[in-house]
KOLZAKOL-572049 format. One record per residue (C-alpha): residue number from 1; residue in one letter; x, y, z. Coordinates in steps of 0.5 Angstrom, whole numbers, plus 500, padded with zeros to 3 digits. Layout:
BEGIN
ATOM   n res  c1  c2  c3
ATOM NUM   A   X   Y   Z
...
# end
This chain:
BEGIN
ATOM   n res  c1  c2  c3
ATOM   1   M 536 466 247
ATOM   2   T 530 468 249
ATOM   3   T 529 463 255
ATOM   4   A 535 463 258
ATOM   5   P 534 471 260
ATOM   6   R 527 470 262
ATOM   7   A 529 464 267
ATOM   8   A 535 469 270
ATOM   9   C 529 474 270
ATOM  10   V 525 469 275
ATOM  11   F 531 467 279
ATOM  12   K 533 474 280
ATOM  13   A 525 476 283
ATOM  14   S 524 470 287
ATOM  15   L 531 471 290
ATOM  16   Q 529 478 292
ATOM  17   A 523 476 295
ATOM  18   R 527 472 300
ATOM  19   I 532 477 302
ATOM  20   A 527 482 303
ATOM  21   P 523 480 309
ATOM  22   Q 530 478 313
ATOM  23   S 532 486 311
ATOM  24   A 526 488 314
ATOM  25   A 527 484 320
ATOM  26   V 534 486 321
ATOM  27   S 532 494 320
ATOM  28   A 526 493 325
ATOM  29   R 531 490 330
ATOM  30   S 536 495 329
ATOM  31   T 531 501 330
ATOM  32   L 529 497 337
ATOM  33   I 536 497 339
ATOM  34   V 540 502 338
ATOM  35   P 538 508 342
ATOM  36   P 536 515 340
ATOM  37   P 542 520 339
ATOM  38   R 545 523 346
ATOM  39   A 544 530 343
ATOM  40   S 536 529 342
ATOM  41   R 536 528 350
ATOM  42   L 540 533 352
ATOM  43   C 536 538 348
ATOM  44   A 529 536 349
ATOM  45   P 525 542 352
ATOM  46   R 523 542 359
ATOM  47   P 517 544 362
ATOM  48   R 515 551 365
ATOM  49   S 513 551 371
ATOM  50   S 513 559 372
ATOM  51   H 506 558 376
ATOM  52   L 510 555 381
ATOM  53   S 513 559 387
ATOM  54   P 521 560 387
ATOM  55   A 521 555 394
ATOM  56   A 517 550 391
ATOM  57   R 520 550 384
ATOM  58   P 524 544 384
ATOM  59   R 531 544 385
ATOM  60   P 537 541 380
ATOM  61   F 540 535 383
ATOM  62   S 546 536 385
ATOM  63   T 551 532 389
ATOM  64   A 555 537 393
ATOM  65   A 554 539 400
ATOM  66   S 550 545 401
ATOM  67   N 553 551 405
ATOM  68   T 548 555 405
ATOM  69   P 547 557 412
ATOM  70   P 539 555 416
ATOM  71   T 534 560 415
ATOM  72   A 527 561 417
ATOM  73   A 524 557 411
ATOM  74   T 527 551 415
ATOM  75   G 524 551 421
ATOM  76   T 531 554 425
ATOM  77   A 531 560 428
ATOM  78   P 538 564 428
ATOM  79   G 538 562 437
ATOM  80   G 535 556 437
ATOM  81   K 541 553 440
ATOM  82   Q 541 558 446
ATOM  83   S 533 557 447
ATOM  84   R 535 549 447
ATOM  85   R 540 550 452
ATOM  86   S 536 555 456
ATOM  87   L 530 550 456
ATOM  88   V 534 545 458
ATOM  89   L 538 549 464
ATOM  90   L 530 550 466
ATOM  91   S 527 543 466
ATOM  92   T 534 541 471
ATOM  93   A 533 546 475
ATOM  94   L 526 545 476
ATOM  95   V 527 538 477
ATOM  96   S 532 539 482
ATOM  97   T 528 543 486
ATOM  98   G 523 538 486
ATOM  99   L 526 532 489
ATOM 100   V 530 537 494
ATOM 101   A 523 539 497
ATOM 102   G 520 532 496
ATOM 103   I 525 529 500
ATOM 104   A 524 535 506
ATOM 105   L 517 534 506
ATOM 106   A 518 526 507
ATOM 107   L 522 528 512
ATOM 108   V 518 532 516
ATOM 109   A 511 531 514
ATOM 110   P 508 524 516
ATOM 111   R 508 518 511
ATOM 112   P 501 517 508
ATOM 113   Q 499 510 509
ATOM 114   I 499 508 503
ATOM 115   V 507 510 502
ATOM 116   S 508 506 507
ATOM 117   L 505 499 505
ATOM 118   I 508 500 498
ATOM 119   F 514 502 500
ATOM 120   P 515 500 508
ATOM 121   L 520 502 513
ATOM 122   P 525 497 515
ATOM 123   T 523 494 522
ATOM 124   P 529 496 527
ATOM 125   H 530 490 532
ATOM 126   P 527 491 539
ATOM 127   H 531 493 545
ATOM 128   P 531 488 551
ATOM 129   A 526 489 556
ATOM 130   H 531 490 562
ATOM 131   S 536 494 558
ATOM 132   E 534 502 559
ATOM 133   E 532 504 552
ATOM 134   G 526 498 553
ATOM 135   K 525 501 560
ATOM 136   L 524 508 557
ATOM 137   H 520 505 551
ATOM 138   T 515 502 556
ATOM 139   K 515 508 559
ATOM 140   D 513 512 553
ATOM 141   I 508 507 551
ATOM 142   E 504 507 558
ATOM 143   R 504 515 558
ATOM 144   G 501 515 551
ATOM 145   L 496 511 553
ATOM 146   H 494 514 558
ATOM 147   Q 494 521 554
ATOM 148   L 488 517 549
ATOM 149   E 482 522 549
ATOM 150   L 478 516 549
ATOM 151   V 481 514 556
ATOM 152   K 480 520 559
ATOM 153   Q 474 520 557
ATOM 154   L 473 513 559
ATOM 155   K 476 515 566
ATOM 156   Q 471 520 567
ATOM 157   E 465 514 567
ATOM 158   T 469 509 571
ATOM 159   V 469 506 578
ATOM 160   P 476 503 580
ATOM 161   L 476 496 581
ATOM 162   A 478 494 589
ATOM 163   S 484 490 587
ATOM 164   L 487 496 584
ATOM 165   S 490 498 591
ATOM 166   Q 497 501 593
ATOM 167   S 500 495 593
ATOM 168   E 499 492 587
ATOM 169   A 504 499 585
ATOM 170   D 509 496 587
ATOM 171   S 509 489 583
ATOM 172   T 514 487 580
ATOM 173   S 511 488 573
ATOM 174   A 512 494 568
ATOM 175   G 505 495 567
ATOM 176   S 503 494 575
ATOM 177   A 506 500 577
ATOM 178   L 502 504 573
ATOM 179   T 495 500 574
ATOM 180   A 493 506 579
ATOM 181   E 493 511 574
ATOM 182   A 488 509 571
ATOM 183   G 484 511 577
ATOM 184   K 486 517 577
ATOM 185   G 481 524 576
ATOM 186   L 476 520 579
ATOM 187   A 473 525 584
ATOM 188   P 466 528 583
ATOM 189   T 467 534 578
ATOM 190   S 459 537 580
ATOM 191   D 459 543 584
ATOM 192   A 455 540 590
ATOM 193   A 461 534 590
ATOM 194   T 456 529 589
ATOM 195   P 458 522 586
ATOM 196   L 456 522 579
ATOM 197   A 453 514 576
ATOM 198   K 459 511 574
ATOM 199   K 458 506 567
ATOM 200   Y 465 502 567
ATOM 201   T 471 499 571
ATOM 202   V 478 498 570
ATOM 203   S 483 493 570
ATOM 204   R 489 491 567
ATOM 205   P 490 484 566
ATOM 206   Y 496 480 567
ATOM 207   A 498 486 570
ATOM 208   A 498 484 578
ATOM 209   T 501 477 577
ATOM 210   V 507 476 573
ATOM 211   P 505 472 567
ATOM 212   G 507 464 566
ATOM 213   P 511 462 560
ATOM 214   H 505 458 557
ATOM 215   S 502 464 556
ATOM 216   L 502 467 549
ATOM 217   S 500 475 549
ATOM 218   A 501 476 556
ATOM 219   Y 509 472 556
ATOM 220   T 511 470 549
ATOM 221   L 508 476 546
ATOM 222   R 510 481 552
ATOM 223   G 516 486 551
ATOM 224   P 518 492 547
ATOM 225   G 516 492 540
ATOM 226   K 511 487 541
ATOM 227   F 506 488 547
ATOM 228   A 510 493 551
ATOM 229   V 505 495 556
ATOM 230   P 499 490 559
ATOM 231   P 491 493 556
ATOM 232   L 487 498 559
ATOM 233   V 480 494 560
ATOM 234   F 473 499 561
ATOM 235   T 468 494 563
ATOM 236   T 460 495 564
ATOM 237   A 457 495 570
ATOM 238   D 453 489 567
ATOM 239   K 459 485 564
ATOM 240   K 456 485 557
ATOM 241   E 460 490 554
ATOM 242   S 468 492 554
ATOM 243   I 473 497 551
ATOM 244   L 480 495 550
ATOM 245   V 486 499 549
ATOM 246   L 492 496 547
ATOM 247   H 498 498 543
ATOM 248   V 502 494 538
ATOM 249   G 509 495 536
ATOM 250   S 513 494 530
ATOM 251   G 515 487 531
ATOM 252   L 508 484 530
ATOM 253   C 507 484 523
ATOM 254   G 507 479 518
ATOM 255   H 508 484 511
ATOM 256   E 513 489 514
ATOM 257   G 509 495 517
ATOM 258   V 503 492 517
ATOM 259   V 500 488 524
ATOM 260   H 500 480 522
ATOM 261   G 492 478 522
ATOM 262   G 493 472 526
ATOM 263   L 495 476 532
ATOM 264   L 489 481 530
ATOM 265   A 485 474 531
ATOM 266   T 489 472 537
ATOM 267   V 487 480 540
ATOM 268   L 479 479 538
ATOM 269   D 479 472 541
ATOM 270   E 482 474 548
ATOM 271   A 478 480 548
ATOM 272   L 471 477 546
ATOM 273   G 473 471 551
ATOM 274   R 473 475 557
ATOM 275   T 466 478 555
ATOM 276   A 464 471 554
ATOM 277   L 466 468 560
ATOM 278   L 465 473 564
ATOM 279   N 457 472 563
ATOM 280   L 458 464 563
ATOM 281   P 455 460 570
ATOM 282   T 463 458 572
ATOM 283   N 466 463 568
ATOM 284   I 470 458 564
ATOM 285   G 469 457 556
ATOM 286   V 472 455 550
ATOM 287   T 472 458 543
ATOM 288   A 467 454 538
ATOM 289   T 467 458 532
ATOM 290   L 471 465 530
ATOM 291   N 469 469 524
ATOM 292   L 473 475 522
ATOM 293   K 472 480 517
ATOM 294   Y 478 484 515
ATOM 295   K 476 491 513
ATOM 296   K 483 495 512
ATOM 297   P 490 493 514
ATOM 298   T 492 494 521
ATOM 299   F 499 498 521
ATOM 300   A 504 498 527
ATOM 301   D 506 502 532
ATOM 302   Q 499 505 533
ATOM 303   Y 494 504 539
ATOM 304   L 488 500 538
ATOM 305   I 481 500 541
ATOM 306   V 478 493 541
ATOM 307   R 470 493 543
ATOM 308   T 466 488 545
ATOM 309   E 459 486 546
ATOM 310   L 454 480 549
ATOM 311   K 450 478 544
ATOM 312   E 446 472 547
ATOM 313   Q 447 467 552
ATOM 314   K 444 461 552
ATOM 315   G 446 456 558
ATOM 316   R 453 454 556
ATOM 317   K 453 458 550
ATOM 318   A 455 465 549
ATOM 319   F 455 469 542
ATOM 320   V 460 475 542
ATOM 321   R 461 481 537
ATOM 322   G 466 485 537
ATOM 323   R 471 490 533
ATOM 324   V 478 493 532
ATOM 325   E 478 500 531
ATOM 326   N 484 505 530
ATOM 327   V 484 512 535
ATOM 328   D 481 516 529
ATOM 329   G 474 511 530
ATOM 330   E 475 507 523
ATOM 331   T 474 500 523
ATOM 332   L 480 495 522
ATOM 333   V 477 488 524
ATOM 334   E 470 486 525
ATOM 335   A 469 479 528
ATOM 336   E 463 475 532
ATOM 337   A 464 468 536
ATOM 338   L 462 462 540
ATOM 339   F 464 460 546
ATOM 340   V 462 454 550
ATOM 341   E 463 452 557
ATOM 342   P 465 445 558
ATOM 343   R 462 440 561
ATOM 344   M 468 439 566
ATOM 345   A 468 447 568
ATOM 346   Q 468 446 575
ATOM 347   F 474 442 575
ATOM 348   L 478 447 571
ATOM 349   S 477 453 574
ATOM 350   N 484 457 576
ATOM 351   S 488 463 579
ATOM 352   S 490 464 572
ATOM 353   V 483 465 569
ATOM 354   R 481 469 574
ATOM 355   E 487 473 573
ATOM 356   A 485 474 566
ATOM 357   L 478 476 568
ATOM 358   K 480 481 573
# end
């Protein structure tokens, strides 16, 4: 009898030992899964923020839209909309006034060269040479040529050539009718009426004769919008220096409003060649070298001054240099050239060459 109860007690103790760990794990798992009561979270005390200002204290979360009007604390003044509207109106008025003033100034004042270079005006088609507009344009260019201060100054030091006679004024060429005008005002200016020592002789190449179709500068490039009038040339008595004054039209451009660089090379080639040929034995020569340095853009519709000078003459070679200037004296192009007299030059002399050298 004593053995059975003891065995029962041992069995019960072993069963309790097996069940105890499982019950402990279940109770721990239930403690982690089950959240704390809602009442404990709602009733938890909040930290006090008595040291914060009322504006800096946290506001309670609310999904409802606030109907409180903006105040100075939010950065918007009560009259903000009116001040903004006034500022917009003032800005619009200033911009409109500036645009109107700029347009009026552009119509009245001359355009700066940099503006003409970036925003060139469209080039109009030139008038035919025999039209009334073309003749009027030619007369205006000729009149402006003789009104240049440099031309007036050079006229005071000029001896007219014998070829500038009254008979040449009846020539059919547009420039020949005004050739004699280059010799006006050449009377002695001293009180004793004694003639002054003159330095230059004046001439108008291609003005006395009608140029042939083979001539580039005197025929192909002649007319309104191009070379409207023949150049006016002042040459020293020793024929070693010359000053050539001409007008370039808007039809001689590469970039719109800017004279083509190749045309300037042509002008310098003929101007330098004229000085070189006057100093060669037979007055016949050809271009051997021509070196150019373009300094500034040359704008169209203006008068240009070409200055040439003989550097050296050796036998059949003539070294010359020159430059192109505007009426303000700014150098636009510099050039140096070598002209050589052909070995058979005596057989090449003709009237057209002699006319170009007048």
